[in-house]
C-alpha positions in Angstrom: -14.0 2.4 33.1 -12.8 -0.3 35.4 -10.5 0.6 38.2 -7.4 -1.4 36.5 -8.2 0.8 33.2 -8.0 3.9 34.5 -4.8 3.1 35.9 -3.2 1.6 32.7 -4.4 5.0 31.1 -2.9 7.0 33.1 0.8 5.0 33.4 0.7 5.4 29.3 -0.6 8.7 29.3 3.1 9.1 31.6 5.1 7.0 30.2 4.4 9.1 26.6 4.9 12.3 28.2 8.7 11.0 29.7 9.3 9.7 26.2 8.5 12.9 25.0 10.2 15.2 27.1 13.3 12.8 27.0 13.2 13.0 22.9 13.1 16.6 22.7 15.4 17.4 25.3 17.7 15.1 23.5 18.0 17.5 20.0 18.3 20.5 22.3 21.0 18.9 24.6 23.2 17.6 21.2 24.1 21.1 20.7 26.9 20.5 23.9 28.0 17.5 21.6 28.9 20.0 18.7 30.1 22.6 21.4 32.6 19.9 22.4 34.0 19.0 19.3 31.9 16.0 18.1 29.7 15.5 14.4 26.2 14.5 14.0 27.0 11.5 12.0 29.3 10.4 15.3 26.8 11.0 18.0 23.9 9.0 15.6 26.5 6.2 15.2 27.2 5.8 19.1 23.1 6.4 19.9 21.9 3.7 17.3 24.6 1.0 18.7 23.7 2.0 22.6 20.0 1.7 21.8 20.3 -1.8 19.5 22.2 -3.3 22.6 19.4 -1.8 25.2 17.0 -3.5 23.2 18.8 -6.5 23.1 19.1 -6.4 26.5 15.2 -6.1 27.4 14.1 -8.6 24.9 16.1 -11.3 26.8 14.9 -10.0 29.8 11.6 -10.0 29.2 11.7 -13.4 27.3 11.2 -12.2 23.9 12.7 -14.1 20.2 14.4 -12.2 18.4 13.8 -14.7 15.3 11.6 -13.5 12.2 10.6 -14.7 8.7 12.8 -13.5 5.9 9.9 -12.1 4.4 9.3 -9.3 7.8 13.1 -9.0 8.4 13.8 -7.4 4.6 10.6 -4.9 5.4 12.7 -4.3 9.1 15.8 -3.9 6.9 14.1 -1.2 4.9 12.8 0.6 7.7 16.3 0.4 9.5 17.8 2.3 6.7 14.9 4.9 6.7 15.7 4.9 10.7 19.2 5.6 10.1 18.3 8.6 8.3 15.7 9.7 11.2 18.4 9.2 13.0 21.2 11.1 11.7 19.2 13.8 10.5 16.7 14.9 13.2 20.0 15.3 15.4 22.7 15.8 13.0 20.8 19.0 11.7 21.4 20.8 15.3 25.1 21.0 14.3 24.1 23.5 11.2 20.9 25.3 12.5 18.9 26.6 15.9 17.8 23.5 17.9 13.5 24.9 17.5 13.7 25.2 13.7 15.4 21.8 14.1 12.2 20.5 16.2 9.7 22.1 14.0 11.1 21.4 10.4 11.0 17.3 11.6 7.4 17.7 12.3 5.9 18.4 9.3 6.6 14.8 8.8 2.6 13.9 9.7 1.2 16.1 6.7 4.0 14.3 4.6 2.3 11.1 5.6 -1.1 11.8 4.8 -0.1 13.2 1.1 1.6 10.1 0.6 -1.3 7.9 1.6 -3.2 10.3 -0.6 -0.8 10.2 -3.8 0.9 6.6 -3.2 -2.4 4.8 -1.3 -5.2 6.9 -3.6 -6.6 7.3 -0.1 -9.3 9.5 0.2 -8.6 13.0 2.1 -11.5 14.7 3.9 -12.2 18.2 4.4 -10.7 18.5 8.0 -7.5 16.9 6.6 -7.4 18.6 3.4 -7.5 21.9 5.2 -5.1 20.9 8.0 -2.2 19.8 5.3 -2.7 22.9 3.8 -2.6 24.7 6.7 1.2 22.7 7.5 2.6 23.4 4.1 2.3 26.4 4.3 3.6 26.7 7.3 6.5 25.1 6.2 6.8 27.2 3.5 7.2 30.1 5.8 9.6 28.4 8.0 11.6 27.7 5.0 11.2 30.7 3.5 13.0 32.7 6.5 15.4 29.9 6.6 16.6 29.1 3.2 18.5 33.5 3.8 19.2 33.0 7.0 20.8 30.0 8.5 23.0 27.0 6.7 21.3 25.1 4.1 23.1 21.8 5.3 21.1 21.8 8.4 17.8 22.4 6.4 18.4 19.6 3.9 19.2 16.8 7.2 16.2 17.2 9.1 13.9 17.7 5.8 15.5 14.0 4.6 14.6 12.6 8.3 11.3 14.2 8.2 11.3 12.5 5.1 12.3 9.4 6.0 9.9 9.3 9.1 6.8 9.8 7.0 7.6 6.8 5.0 8.8 5.3 8.1 5.6 5.8 9.7 3.3 4.4 6.0 5.7 1.4 5.5 5.8 0.3 9.4 1.7 -0.3 9.8 0.7 -1.9 6.5 3.7 -4.6 6.7 4.9 -5.3 10.3 2.5 -4.4 12.3 1.2 -8.0 13.6 4.9 -8.1 14.6 6.0 -7.3 18.5 7.0 -3.6 17.9 9.9 -3.9 20.8 11.5 -6.9 18.5 10.7 -4.8 15.5 12.5 -2.4 17.1 15.3 -3.8 17.3 16.0 -5.1 14.1 15.4 -1.6 12.4 18.0 -0.3 15.4 20.4 -3.0 13.9 20.3 -2.2 10.1 19.9 1.6 11.5 23.5 1.4 13.6 25.5 -1.0 10.7 24.5 1.6 8.6 25.2 4.7 10.4 29.0 3.0 11.4 29.5 2.3 7.9 28.5 5.6 6.8 30.8 6.8 9.2 33.8 4.8 8.8 33.7 4.6 5.2 33.9 8.6 5.1 36.4 8.7 7.7 33.9 11.5 9.5 34.4 9.5 12.9 35.1 12.6 15.3 35.0 12.0 18.8 34.8 15.0 21.8 37.4 17.1 22.5 36.3 18.6 25.7 34.2 17.3 29.1 31.3 19.1 27.9 31.1 17.1 24.4 31.2 13.9 26.0 28.8 15.0 28.3 26.3 15.9 25.6 26.9 12.6 23.8 25.9 10.7 26.7 23.1 12.5 27.4 21.9 12.5 23.8 22.4 8.9 23.9 20.7 8.5 27.2 17.6 10.0 26.5 16.9 8.8 23.0 18.1 5.2 24.1 15.5 5.2 27.0 12.4 7.3 25.3 12.0 5.0 22.5 11.2 2.0 24.4 9.2 3.8 26.8 7.0 5.1 23.9 6.8 1.5 22.8 5.5 0.8 26.1 3.0 3.5 26.5 1.9 2.9 22.9 0.6 -0.4 23.6 -1.3 0.9 26.8 -3.2 4.3 25.5 -3.1 3.4 22.1 -1.7 5.4 18.6 -4.1 8.8 18.4 -3.8 9.6 22.5 0.4 8.5 22.4 0.4 10.7 19.1 -1.0 13.9 20.6 1.3 13.8 23.3 4.2 13.4 21.0 3.4 16.7 19.5 4.8 17.8 22.6 8.4 17.4 21.7 9.3 20.2 19.6 7.9 22.4 22.5 10.0 20.6 25.0 13.0 21.2 22.8 12.1 24.9 21.7 12.0 26.1 25.4 14.9 23.4 26.1 17.0 25.8 23.8 15.9 29.4 25.2 16.9 28.4 28.6 20.1 26.7 27.6 21.3 28.7 24.9 19.1 31.6 24.6 17.6 30.5 21.4 14.6 32.5 20.1 12.8 31.7 16.6 11.9 34.7 14.8 8.6 35.8 14.6 8.2 34.3 11.0 9.7 30.9 11.9 7.1 31.0 15.0 3.9 31.3 13.0 5.1 28.9 10.8 5.6 26.2 13.6 2.3 26.9 15.4 0.7 26.3 11.5 2.3 23.0 11.7 1.4 22.0 14.6 -2.3 23.2 14.3 -2.7 21.2 11.3 -1.5 17.9 13.1 -3.9 18.5 15.7 -6.5 19.0 13.4 -5.3 15.6 11.6 -5.1 14.0 15.0 -8.9 15.5 15.8 -10.2 14.6 12.2 -8.9 10.9 12.8 -11.0 10.5 16.0 -14.2 11.3 14.6 -13.7 9.3 11.7 
């Protein structure tokens, strides 16, 4: 590997680490927004709008063309609807359930991707991946078995809906828009997601602005972290590839759990931690199997 390639690899790793840390922190910090009086749909809507504007400006600065063929844009629109659910569910769940549980439940989406590939796309599931998926879903069962008895089911339903949306998103995107500039695709998905979230919040009359300074600070921090971390992730992805970036992304729930403990003293039950560890171990095993293949 040349010196330039090594430098590019290091830069990509750093970018993905910063992105994973930012996204993990955003989930934890969203608690401050809710303490300050706002709600999940409002935070998600503001995040979507700010991210759309930020990516739009980045496209203009870098000279990217935003026009897409109609057939491609239809896929971006569908992916944007899924993105709206991801934006809302992953952050909105913290309004009702602990940060750490939210982060771990959301990261059940990689095993869901494997199941979709087998059931819908008829792909073969090798021995290592079968063990990985089984391990992850046993971990999910452990977490949900405790959560259904101890926490607000609205939060569980929101984050699980976000995980399902993320799984379908991960299956759909590389098969239909893989040849399109990912930054341009991100803009169109964010645009549709923002429109969906704004329509949902306005039509439901559920726009609730913060009533305290801590709420405004929490919302601003969440928006800043997520709106900046997503573009950084895509740049890092281009530098180091999907497999390495996916491994680094697994740090997100760890960052969320540690931040929730340091900021709010949140501690998951031993059973929830065991289930979360099994989910993350299953994800790592799937990535190891993919690397071998």
